[in-house]
All heavy atoms as a GROMACS GRO file, in nm:
protein
  503
    1MET      N    1   1.464  -1.631  -0.444
    1MET     CA    2   1.423  -1.676  -0.574
    1MET      C    3   1.547  -1.672  -0.662
    1MET      O    4   1.625  -1.563  -0.668
    1MET     CB    5   1.322  -1.576  -0.631
    1MET     CG    6   1.275  -1.612  -0.769
    1MET     SD    7   1.161  -1.503  -0.855
    1MET     CE    8   1.020  -1.484  -0.731
    2SER      N    9   1.578  -1.770  -0.730
    2SER     CA   10   1.696  -1.778  -0.823
    2SER      C   11   1.657  -1.709  -0.956
    2SER      O   12   1.543  -1.689  -0.985
    2SER     CB   13   1.745  -1.912  -0.842
    2SER     OG   14   1.658  -1.984  -0.920
    3ASP      N   15   1.763  -1.672  -1.036
    3ASP     CA   16   1.740  -1.616  -1.162
    3ASP      C   17   1.655  -1.709  -1.248
    3ASP      O   18   1.571  -1.664  -1.330
    3ASP     CB   19   1.869  -1.588  -1.232
    3ASP     CG   20   1.942  -1.464  -1.164
    3ASP    OD1   21   1.887  -1.397  -1.092
    3ASP    OD2   22   2.062  -1.451  -1.191
    4ALA      N   23   1.680  -1.844  -1.237
    4ALA     CA   24   1.588  -1.939  -1.317
    4ALA      C   25   1.450  -1.923  -1.281
    4ALA      O   26   1.367  -1.961  -1.368
    4ALA     CB   27   1.650  -2.073  -1.295
    5ASP      N   28   1.410  -1.891  -1.156
    5ASP     CA   29   1.276  -1.893  -1.117
    5ASP      C   30   1.205  -1.760  -1.144
    5ASP      O   31   1.085  -1.736  -1.133
    5ASP     CB   32   1.267  -1.909  -0.970
    5ASP     CG   33   1.308  -2.048  -0.920
    5ASP    OD1   34   1.298  -2.138  -1.006
    5ASP    OD2   35   1.360  -2.059  -0.810
    6ASP      N   36   1.289  -1.653  -1.180
    6ASP     CA   37   1.240  -1.521  -1.214
    6ASP      C   38   1.165  -1.519  -1.349
    6ASP      O   39   1.227  -1.547  -1.456
    6ASP     CB   40   1.354  -1.416  -1.212
    6ASP     CG   41   1.312  -1.276  -1.217
    6ASP    OD1   42   1.189  -1.252  -1.233
    6ASP    OD2   43   1.391  -1.188  -1.196
    7PRO      N   44   1.033  -1.482  -1.345
    7PRO     CA   45   0.959  -1.482  -1.473
    7PRO      C   46   0.988  -1.366  -1.563
    7PRO      O   47   0.943  -1.369  -1.675
    7PRO     CB   48   0.818  -1.483  -1.415
    7PRO     CG   49   0.817  -1.399  -1.295
    7PRO     CD   50   0.951  -1.454  -1.239
    8VAL      N   51   1.059  -1.265  -1.519
    8VAL     CA   52   1.098  -1.154  -1.597
    8VAL      C   53   1.229  -1.184  -1.673
    8VAL      O   54   1.325  -1.211  -1.610
    8VAL     CB   55   1.114  -1.021  -1.513
    8VAL    CG1   56   1.147  -0.904  -1.598
    8VAL    CG2   57   0.984  -0.996  -1.431
    9PRO      N   58   1.234  -1.164  -1.806
    9PRO     CA   59   1.349  -1.180  -1.881
    9PRO      C   60   1.460  -1.092  -1.833
    9PRO      O   61   1.435  -0.978  -1.793
    9PRO     CB   62   1.308  -1.154  -2.021
    9PRO     CG   63   1.163  -1.169  -2.029
    9PRO     CD   64   1.106  -1.128  -1.885
   10GLU      N   65   1.580  -1.141  -1.844
   10GLU     CA   66   1.700  -1.059  -1.808
   10GLU      C   67   1.710  -0.931  -1.889
   10GLU      O   68   1.740  -0.826  -1.835
   10GLU     CB   69   1.828  -1.137  -1.817
   10GLU     CG   70   1.946  -1.068  -1.770
   10GLU     CD   71   2.073  -1.146  -1.765
   10GLU    OE1   72   2.060  -1.267  -1.739
   10GLU    OE2   73   2.172  -1.086  -1.806
   11ASN      N   74   1.688  -0.930  -2.016
   11ASN     CA   75   1.697  -0.808  -2.099
   11ASN      C   76   1.565  -0.780  -2.156
   11ASN      O   77   1.515  -0.856  -2.245
   11ASN     CB   78   1.794  -0.844  -2.207
   11ASN     CG   79   1.941  -0.852  -2.153
   11ASN    OD1   80   1.988  -0.779  -2.071
   11ASN    ND2   81   2.010  -0.951  -2.206
   12ILE      N   82   1.512  -0.660  -2.115
   12ILE     CA   83   1.386  -0.620  -2.168
   12ILE      C   84   1.414  -0.481  -2.241
   12ILE      O   85   1.485  -0.401  -2.180
   12ILE     CB   86   1.281  -0.597  -2.058
   12ILE    CG1   87   1.247  -0.729  -1.990
   12ILE    CG2   88   1.147  -0.518  -2.122
   12ILE    CD1   89   1.146  -0.709  -1.871
   13VAL      N   90   1.358  -0.463  -2.356
   13VAL     CA   91   1.391  -0.343  -2.430
   13VAL      C   92   1.267  -0.259  -2.429
   13VAL      O   93   1.155  -0.303  -2.467
   13VAL     CB   94   1.424  -0.370  -2.579
   13VAL    CG1   95   1.452  -0.243  -2.655
   13VAL    CG2   96   1.552  -0.457  -2.580
   14LEU      N   97   1.282  -0.135  -2.363
   14LEU     CA   98   1.160  -0.042  -2.368
   14LEU      C   99   1.220   0.101  -2.410
   14LEU      O  100   1.325   0.125  -2.397
   14LEU     CB  101   1.119  -0.026  -2.219
   14LEU     CG  102   1.065  -0.148  -2.149
   14LEU    CD1  103   1.046  -0.119  -1.996
   14LEU    CD2  104   0.924  -0.188  -2.218
   15SER      N  105   1.116   0.174  -2.450
   15SER     CA  106   1.158   0.311  -2.490
   15SER      C  107   1.173   0.403  -2.369
   15SER      O  108   1.136   0.359  -2.249
   15SER     CB  109   1.046   0.374  -2.573
   15SER     OG  110   0.937   0.406  -2.487
   16LEU      N  111   1.251   0.512  -2.375
   16LEU     CA  112   1.280   0.586  -2.255
   16LEU      C  113   1.148   0.643  -2.208
   16LEU      O  114   1.122   0.650  -2.084
   16LEU     CB  115   1.375   0.710  -2.295
   16LEU     CG  116   1.519   0.667  -2.291
   16LEU    CD1  117   1.603   0.790  -2.330
   16LEU    CD2  118   1.562   0.620  -2.158
   17ASP      N  119   1.056   0.684  -2.290
   17ASP     CA  120   0.919   0.726  -2.244
   17ASP      C  121   0.850   0.627  -2.159
   17ASP      O  122   0.804   0.652  -2.053
   17ASP     CB  123   0.831   0.758  -2.362
   17ASP     CG  124   0.871   0.882  -2.435
   17ASP    OD1  125   0.944   0.968  -2.371
   17ASP    OD2  126   0.827   0.902  -2.548
   18ASP      N  127   0.861   0.500  -2.205
   18ASP     CA  128   0.796   0.383  -2.122
   18ASP      C  129   0.879   0.377  -1.991
   18ASP      O  130   0.806   0.360  -1.882
   18ASP     CB  131   0.787   0.244  -2.200
   18ASP     CG  132   0.693   0.255  -2.313
   18ASP    OD1  133   0.595   0.332  -2.311
   18ASP    OD2  134   0.710   0.166  -2.398
   19ILE      N  135   0.996   0.371  -1.998
   19ILE     CA  136   1.069   0.353  -1.869
   19ILE      C  137   1.047   0.465  -1.770
   19ILE      O  138   1.024   0.439  -1.647
   19ILE     CB  139   1.225   0.357  -1.904
   19ILE    CG1  140   1.268   0.233  -1.973
   19ILE    CG2  141   1.309   0.371  -1.777
   19ILE    CD1  142   1.405   0.237  -2.035
   20PHE      N  143   1.041   0.589  -1.817
   20PHE     CA  144   1.002   0.703  -1.725
   20PHE      C  145   0.870   0.692  -1.674
   20PHE      O  146   0.848   0.729  -1.559
   20PHE     CB  147   1.040   0.840  -1.786
   20PHE     CG  148   1.186   0.862  -1.796
   20PHE    CD1  149   1.256   0.886  -1.917
   20PHE    CD2  150   1.258   0.877  -1.688
   20PHE    CE1  151   1.386   0.910  -1.919
   20PHE    CE2  152   1.402   0.914  -1.687
   20PHE     CZ  153   1.460   0.928  -1.800
   21ARG      N  154   0.779   0.643  -1.755
   21ARG     CA  155   0.638   0.634  -1.702
   21ARG      C  156   0.632   0.520  -1.592
   21ARG      O  157   0.568   0.540  -1.492
   21ARG     CB  158   0.539   0.591  -1.818
   21ARG     CG  159   0.503   0.704  -1.911
   21ARG     CD  160   0.420   0.659  -2.022
   21ARG     NE  161   0.291   0.621  -1.973
   21ARG     CZ  162   0.197   0.547  -2.034
   21ARG    NH1  163   0.228   0.497  -2.157
   21ARG    NH2  164   0.083   0.519  -1.983
   22ILE      N  165   0.705   0.413  -1.611
   22ILE     CA  166   0.707   0.302  -1.508
   22ILE      C  167   0.776   0.361  -1.386
   22ILE      O  168   0.728   0.330  -1.283
   22ILE     CB  169   0.784   0.185  -1.582
   22ILE    CG1  170   0.701   0.111  -1.686
   22ILE    CG2  171   0.812   0.083  -1.456
   22ILE    CD1  172   0.785   0.021  -1.769
   23LEU      N  173   0.885   0.430  -1.400
   23LEU     CA  174   0.954   0.477  -1.277
   23LEU      C  175   0.865   0.582  -1.207
   23LEU      O  176   0.864   0.564  -1.084
   23LEU     CB  177   1.088   0.546  -1.331
   23LEU     CG  178   1.178   0.601  -1.227
   23LEU    CD1  179   1.211   0.499  -1.113
   23LEU    CD2  180   1.296   0.671  -1.284
   24GLU      N  181   0.797   0.658  -1.276
   24GLU     CA  182   0.706   0.765  -1.208
   24GLU      C  183   0.595   0.687  -1.143
   24GLU      O  184   0.558   0.718  -1.029
   24GLU     CB  185   0.648   0.850  -1.315
   24GLU     CG  186   0.558   0.965  -1.259
   24GLU     CD  187   0.495   1.058  -1.355
   24GLU    OE1  188   0.503   1.023  -1.479
   24GLU    OE2  189   0.457   1.162  -1.315
   25ALA      N  190   0.543   0.586  -1.199
   25ALA     CA  191   0.438   0.504  -1.129
   25ALA      C  192   0.482   0.441  -1.004
   25ALA      O  193   0.417   0.442  -0.905
   25ALA     CB  194   0.372   0.398  -1.224
   26ILE      N  195   0.602   0.387  -1.010
   26ILE     CA  196   0.663   0.324  -0.888
   26ILE      C  197   0.688   0.422  -0.782
   26ILE      O  198   0.661   0.400  -0.663
   26ILE     CB  199   0.800   0.244  -0.921
   26ILE    CG1  200   0.764   0.122  -1.020
   26ILE    CG2  201   0.868   0.195  -0.802
   26ILE    CD1  202   0.887   0.068  -1.086
   27GLU      N  203   0.741   0.531  -0.826
   27GLU     CA  204   0.764   0.652  -0.719
   27GLU      C  205   0.632   0.698  -0.666
   27GLU      O  206   0.629   0.718  -0.543
   27GLU     CB  207   0.841   0.761  -0.790
   27GLU     CG  208   0.994   0.725  -0.829
   27GLU     CD  209   1.056   0.830  -0.908
   27GLU    OE1  210   0.984   0.916  -0.974
   27GLU    OE2  211   1.183   0.828  -0.911
   28ASP      N  212   0.533   0.711  -0.746
   28ASP     CA  213   0.401   0.751  -0.690
   28ASP      C  214   0.345   0.651  -0.600
   28ASP      O  215   0.287   0.687  -0.500
   28ASP     CB  216   0.299   0.772  -0.813
   28ASP     CG  217   0.335   0.897  -0.882
   28ASP    OD1  218   0.411   0.970  -0.853
   28ASP    OD2  219   0.273   0.909  -0.992
   29ALA      N  220   0.358   0.524  -0.625
   29ALA     CA  221   0.311   0.420  -0.543
   29ALA      C  222   0.380   0.421  -0.408
   29ALA      O  223   0.325   0.404  -0.303
   29ALA     CB  224   0.327   0.276  -0.610
   30ARG      N  225   0.508   0.432  -0.404
   30ARG     CA  226   0.584   0.445  -0.291
   30ARG      C  227   0.548   0.562  -0.193
   30ARG      O  228   0.536   0.547  -0.087
   30ARG     CB  229   0.732   0.447  -0.310
   30ARG     CG  230   0.819   0.445  -0.190
   30ARG     CD  231   0.967   0.441  -0.209
   30ARG     NE  232   1.042   0.458  -0.089
   30ARG     CZ  233   1.087   0.576  -0.052
   30ARG    NH1  234   1.085   0.684  -0.118
   30ARG    NH2  235   1.148   0.577   0.065
   31LEU      N  236   0.529   0.675  -0.263
   31LEU     CA  237   0.488   0.803  -0.194
   31LEU      C  238   0.350   0.771  -0.134
   31LEU      O  239   0.335   0.811  -0.011
   31LEU     CB  240   0.481   0.920  -0.288
   31LEU     CG  241   0.431   1.052  -0.228
   31LEU    CD1  242   0.533   1.096  -0.115
   31LEU    CD2  243   0.439   1.156  -0.345
   32GLU      N  244   0.258   0.715  -0.202
   32GLU     CA  245   0.121   0.688  -0.144
   32GLU      C  246   0.134   0.600  -0.024
   32GLU      O  247   0.069   0.627   0.074
   32GLU     CB  248   0.040   0.626  -0.255
   32GLU     CG  249  -0.104   0.616  -0.215
   32GLU     CD  250  -0.187   0.736  -0.185
   32GLU    OE1  251  -0.150   0.837  -0.254
   32GLU    OE2  252  -0.276   0.740  -0.107
   33LEU      N  253   0.211   0.491  -0.032
   33LEU     CA  254   0.230   0.408   0.077
   33LEU      C  255   0.283   0.472   0.198
   33LEU      O  256   0.248   0.457   0.317
   33LEU     CB  257   0.317   0.292   0.043
   33LEU     CG  258   0.262   0.181  -0.047
   33LEU    CD1  259   0.362   0.081  -0.097
   33LEU    CD2  260   0.138   0.111   0.015
   34ARG      N  261   0.386   0.560   0.166
   34ARG     CA  262   0.450   0.645   0.275
   34ARG      C  263   0.357   0.733   0.341
   34ARG      O  264   0.354   0.740   0.474
   34ARG     CB  265   0.571   0.712   0.219
   34ARG     CG  266   0.662   0.759   0.335
   34ARG     CD  267   0.795   0.822   0.282
   34ARG     NE  268   0.774   0.948   0.250
   34ARG     CZ  269   0.854   1.018   0.164
   34ARG    NH1  270   0.959   0.959   0.108
   34ARG    NH2  271   0.838   1.143   0.134
   35GLU      N  272   0.277   0.801   0.269
   35GLU     CA  273   0.176   0.893   0.316
   35GLU      C  274   0.071   0.823   0.406
   35GLU      O  275   0.026   0.878   0.509
   35GLU     CB  276   0.102   0.973   0.212
   35GLU     CG  277   0.198   1.077   0.146
   35GLU     CD  278   0.138   1.150   0.028
   35GLU    OE1  279   0.029   1.110  -0.015
   35GLU    OE2  280   0.196   1.238  -0.030
   36ARG      N  281   0.035   0.699   0.373
   36ARG     CA  282  -0.056   0.616   0.446
   36ARG      C  283   0.010   0.543   0.551
   36ARG      O  284  -0.056   0.474   0.630
   36ARG     CB  285  -0.132   0.521   0.356
   36ARG     CG  286  -0.214   0.592   0.253
   36ARG     CD  287  -0.273   0.475   0.161
   36ARG     NE  288  -0.353   0.546   0.054
   36ARG     CZ  289  -0.481   0.523   0.028
   36ARG    NH1  290  -0.544   0.434   0.099
   36ARG    NH2  291  -0.540   0.594  -0.059
   37GLN      N  292   0.141   0.556   0.570
   37GLN     CA  293   0.223   0.476   0.670
   37GLN      C  294   0.182   0.334   0.662
   37GLN      O  295   0.165   0.262   0.760
   37GLN     CB  296   0.183   0.536   0.806
   37GLN     CG  297   0.236   0.672   0.817
   37GLN     CD  298   0.219   0.737   0.964
   37GLN    OE1  299   0.147   0.680   1.039
   37GLN    NE2  300   0.274   0.851   0.981
   38ALA      N  301   0.181   0.284   0.538
   38ALA     CA  302   0.146   0.141   0.514
   38ALA      C  303   0.259   0.073   0.459
   38ALA      O  304   0.343   0.114   0.391
   38ALA     CB  305   0.033   0.134   0.412
   39ALA      N  306   0.265  -0.069   0.471
   39ALA     CA  307   0.359  -0.162   0.416
   39ALA      C  308   0.502  -0.116   0.403
   39ALA      O  309   0.568  -0.095   0.300
   39ALA     CB  310   0.306  -0.188   0.272
   40PRO      N  311   0.563  -0.096   0.521
   40PRO     CA  312   0.693  -0.041   0.524
   40PRO      C  313   0.800  -0.133   0.447
   40PRO      O  314   0.888  -0.088   0.386
   40PRO     CB  315   0.744  -0.034   0.678
   40PRO     CG  316   0.638  -0.116   0.751
   40PRO     CD  317   0.514  -0.114   0.658
   41GLY      N  318   0.780  -0.265   0.462
   41GLY     CA  319   0.866  -0.351   0.385
   41GLY      C  320   0.850  -0.340   0.233
   41GLY      O  321   0.948  -0.331   0.162
   42LEU      N  322   0.730  -0.319   0.187
   42LEU     CA  323   0.715  -0.277   0.043
   42LEU      C  324   0.769  -0.150   0.003
   42LEU      O  325   0.826  -0.143  -0.106
   42LEU     CB  326   0.564  -0.290   0.009
   42LEU     CG  327   0.523  -0.273  -0.138
   42LEU    CD1  328   0.596  -0.365  -0.231
   42LEU    CD2  329   0.367  -0.280  -0.146
   43GLN      N  330   0.757  -0.055   0.090
   43GLN     CA  331   0.814   0.081   0.068
   43GLN      C  332   0.965   0.067   0.039
   43GLN      O  333   1.020   0.122  -0.054
   43GLN     CB  334   0.798   0.167   0.184
   43GLN     CG  335   0.650   0.221   0.199
   43GLN     CD  336   0.645   0.312   0.317
   43GLN    OE1  337   0.722   0.404   0.328
   43GLN    NE2  338   0.551   0.291   0.398
   44ASP      N  339   1.032  -0.019   0.131
   44ASP     CA  340   1.178  -0.046   0.120
   44ASP      C  341   1.209  -0.109  -0.016
   44ASP      O  342   1.309  -0.074  -0.080
   44ASP     CB  343   1.224  -0.121   0.229
   44ASP     CG  344   1.237  -0.053   0.362
   44ASP    OD1  345   1.212   0.072   0.369
   44ASP    OD2  346   1.237  -0.114   0.468
   45GLU      N  347   1.128  -0.208  -0.054
   45GLU     CA  348   1.157  -0.279  -0.186
   45GLU      C  349   1.140  -0.185  -0.306
   45GLU      O  350   1.223  -0.193  -0.389
   45GLU     CB  351   1.050  -0.398  -0.191
   45GLU     CG  352   1.091  -0.490  -0.308
   45GLU     CD  353   1.217  -0.556  -0.294
   45GLU    OE1  354   1.260  -0.585  -0.184
   45GLU    OE2  355   1.277  -0.593  -0.401
   46LEU      N  356   1.035  -0.096  -0.293
   46LEU     CA  357   1.011  -0.004  -0.396
   46LEU      C  358   1.133   0.094  -0.412
   46LEU      O  359   1.175   0.131  -0.514
   46LEU     CB  360   0.884   0.064  -0.380
   46LEU     CG  361   0.759  -0.020  -0.407
   46LEU    CD1  362   0.634   0.060  -0.376
   46LEU    CD2  363   0.750  -0.078  -0.549
   47ALA      N  364   1.170   0.140  -0.292
   47ALA     CA  365   1.296   0.233  -0.296
   47ALA      C  366   1.414   0.170  -0.345
   47ALA      O  367   1.488   0.230  -0.427
   47ALA     CB  368   1.318   0.271  -0.149
   48THR      N  369   1.432   0.039  -0.325
   48THR     CA  370   1.550  -0.034  -0.382
   48THR      C  371   1.533  -0.041  -0.540
   48THR      O  372   1.630  -0.015  -0.610
   48THR     CB  373   1.561  -0.179  -0.332
   48THR    OG1  374   1.582  -0.169  -0.189
   48THR    CG2  375   1.665  -0.262  -0.401
   49VAL      N  376   1.410  -0.072  -0.584
   49VAL     CA  377   1.391  -0.075  -0.732
   49VAL      C  378   1.411   0.067  -0.798
   49VAL      O  379   1.478   0.076  -0.903
   49VAL     CB  380   1.249  -0.130  -0.763
   49VAL    CG1  381   1.209  -0.115  -0.910
   49VAL    CG2  382   1.235  -0.278  -0.721
   50ILE      N  383   1.362   0.171  -0.720
   50ILE     CA  384   1.378   0.295  -0.776
   50ILE      C  385   1.533   0.327  -0.789
   50ILE      O  386   1.580   0.389  -0.887
   50ILE     CB  387   1.306   0.401  -0.690
   50ILE    CG1  388   1.158   0.378  -0.707
   50ILE    CG2  389   1.355   0.544  -0.726
   50ILE    CD1  390   1.072   0.450  -0.605
   51ARG      N  391   1.610   0.301  -0.684
   51ARG     CA  392   1.755   0.324  -0.682
   51ARG      C  393   1.817   0.250  -0.798
   51ARG      O  394   1.900   0.307  -0.874
   51ARG     CB  395   1.819   0.292  -0.551
   51ARG     CG  396   1.807   0.398  -0.448
   51ARG     CD  397   1.894   0.372  -0.333
   51ARG     NE  398   1.865   0.239  -0.262
   51ARG     CZ  399   1.777   0.224  -0.174
   51ARG    NH1  400   1.702   0.322  -0.132
   51ARG    NH2  401   1.756   0.105  -0.115
   52ILE      N  402   1.776   0.123  -0.827
   52ILE     CA  403   1.838   0.052  -0.926
   52ILE      C  404   1.813   0.119  -1.061
   52ILE      O  405   1.902   0.122  -1.147
   52ILE     CB  406   1.789  -0.100  -0.929
   52ILE    CG1  407   1.852  -0.173  -0.806
   52ILE    CG2  408   1.823  -0.167  -1.049
   52ILE    CD1  409   1.785  -0.304  -0.780
   53LEU      N  410   1.685   0.155  -1.088
   53LEU     CA  411   1.644   0.213  -1.216
   53LEU      C  412   1.714   0.346  -1.237
   53LEU      O  413   1.768   0.373  -1.346
   53LEU     CB  414   1.491   0.229  -1.206
   53LEU     CG  415   1.416   0.104  -1.238
   53LEU    CD1  416   1.268   0.131  -1.231
   53LEU    CD2  417   1.445   0.032  -1.370
   54HIS      N  418   1.720   0.422  -1.136
   54HIS     CA  419   1.793   0.545  -1.143
   54HIS      C  420   1.940   0.527  -1.187
   54HIS      O  421   2.001   0.606  -1.266
   54HIS     CB  422   1.797   0.628  -1.006
   54HIS     CG  423   1.671   0.714  -0.988
   54HIS    ND1  424   1.670   0.835  -0.940
   54HIS    CD2  425   1.542   0.683  -1.017
   54HIS    CE1  426   1.546   0.888  -0.931
   54HIS    NE2  427   1.458   0.794  -0.980
   55SER      N  428   2.002   0.429  -1.115
   55SER     CA  429   2.146   0.399  -1.142
   55SER      C  430   2.166   0.359  -1.288
   55SER      O  431   2.255   0.400  -1.357
   55SER     CB  432   2.194   0.296  -1.046
   55SER     OG  433   2.327   0.248  -1.084
   56ARG      N  434   2.085   0.264  -1.335
   56ARG     CA  435   2.094   0.209  -1.463
   56ARG      C  436   2.063   0.314  -1.576
   56ARG      O  437   2.116   0.309  -1.689
   56ARG     CB  438   2.014   0.085  -1.487
   56ARG     CG  439   2.058  -0.029  -1.405
   56ARG     CD  440   1.991  -0.161  -1.429
   56ARG     NE  441   2.048  -0.265  -1.357
   56ARG     CZ  442   1.997  -0.386  -1.350
   56ARG    NH1  443   1.892  -0.414  -1.421
   56ARG    NH2  444   2.047  -0.482  -1.273
   57LEU      N  445   1.992   0.414  -1.538
   57LEU     CA  446   1.949   0.522  -1.638
   57LEU      C  447   2.052   0.628  -1.626
   57LEU      O  448   2.044   0.731  -1.704
   57LEU     CB  449   1.816   0.580  -1.604
   57LEU     CG  450   1.698   0.480  -1.633
   57LEU    CD1  451   1.566   0.543  -1.582
   57LEU    CD2  452   1.680   0.465  -1.784
   58GLY      N  453   2.148   0.627  -1.530
   58GLY     CA  454   2.252   0.723  -1.522
   58GLY      C  455   2.202   0.852  -1.444
   58GLY      O  456   2.251   0.960  -1.471
   59LEU      N  457   2.099   0.830  -1.367
   59LEU     CA  458   2.043   0.945  -1.299
   59LEU      C  459   2.081   0.933  -1.159
   59LEU      O  460   2.118   0.841  -1.090
   59LEU     CB  461   1.894   0.941  -1.302
   59LEU     CG  462   1.821   0.934  -1.438
   59LEU    CD1  463   1.673   0.909  -1.419
   59LEU    CD2  464   1.856   1.055  -1.505
   60ASP      N  465   2.095   1.066  -1.092
   60ASP     CA  466   2.128   1.071  -0.941
   60ASP      C  467   2.008   1.149  -0.888
   60ASP      O  468   1.909   1.170  -0.955
   60ASP     CB  469   2.256   1.128  -0.915
   60ASP     CG  470   2.282   1.267  -0.975
   60ASP    OD1  471   2.171   1.331  -1.013
   60ASP    OD2  472   2.386   1.318  -0.972
   61GLU      N  473   2.020   1.186  -0.766
   61GLU     CA  474   1.912   1.267  -0.704
   61GLU      C  475   1.871   1.388  -0.777
   61GLU      O  476   1.768   1.441  -0.770
   61GLU     CB  477   1.945   1.293  -0.553
   61GLU     CG  478   1.969   1.172  -0.475
   61GLU     CD  479   1.834   1.093  -0.449
   61GLU    OE1  480   1.732   1.159  -0.440
   61GLU    OE2  481   1.841   0.974  -0.442
   62GLY      N  482   1.980   1.454  -0.843
   62GLY     CA  483   1.947   1.583  -0.912
   62GLY      C  484   1.916   1.573  -1.056
   62GLY      O  485   1.898   1.664  -1.128
   63GLY      N  486   1.914   1.448  -1.120
   63GLY     CA  487   1.886   1.438  -1.266
   63GLY      C  488   1.992   1.369  -1.333
   63GLY      O  489   2.066   1.280  -1.270
   64ALA      N  490   2.008   1.380  -1.457
   64ALA     CA  491   2.112   1.308  -1.531
   64ALA      C  492   2.253   1.346  -1.499
   64ALA      O  493   2.287   1.453  -1.455
   64ALA     CB  494   2.096   1.344  -1.688
   65GLN      N  495   2.339   1.246  -1.493
   65GLN     CA  496   2.476   1.250  -1.461
   65GLN      C  497   2.558   1.300  -1.576
   65GLN      O  498   2.529   1.272  -1.686
   65GLN     CB  499   2.531   1.132  -1.405
   65GLN     CG  500   2.473   1.082  -1.282
   65GLN     CD  501   2.544   0.950  -1.231
   65GLN    OE1  502   2.644   0.899  -1.285
   65GLN    NE2  503   2.490   0.904  -1.129
   0.00000   0.00000   0.00000
């Protein structure tokens, strides 16, 4: 999918509270899939999104950098 086909705008403005709620929901969904041993491809995609969000928020495995 090219950027022109992507329905999500490049720049979205959200509060930090909203961002952390979204990140938590994605992490919970990935954990649930992992526990059920379901959809390994989707688990990988969610892990990629989580890594991107952590990076853009300046977070690492241990918290804020």
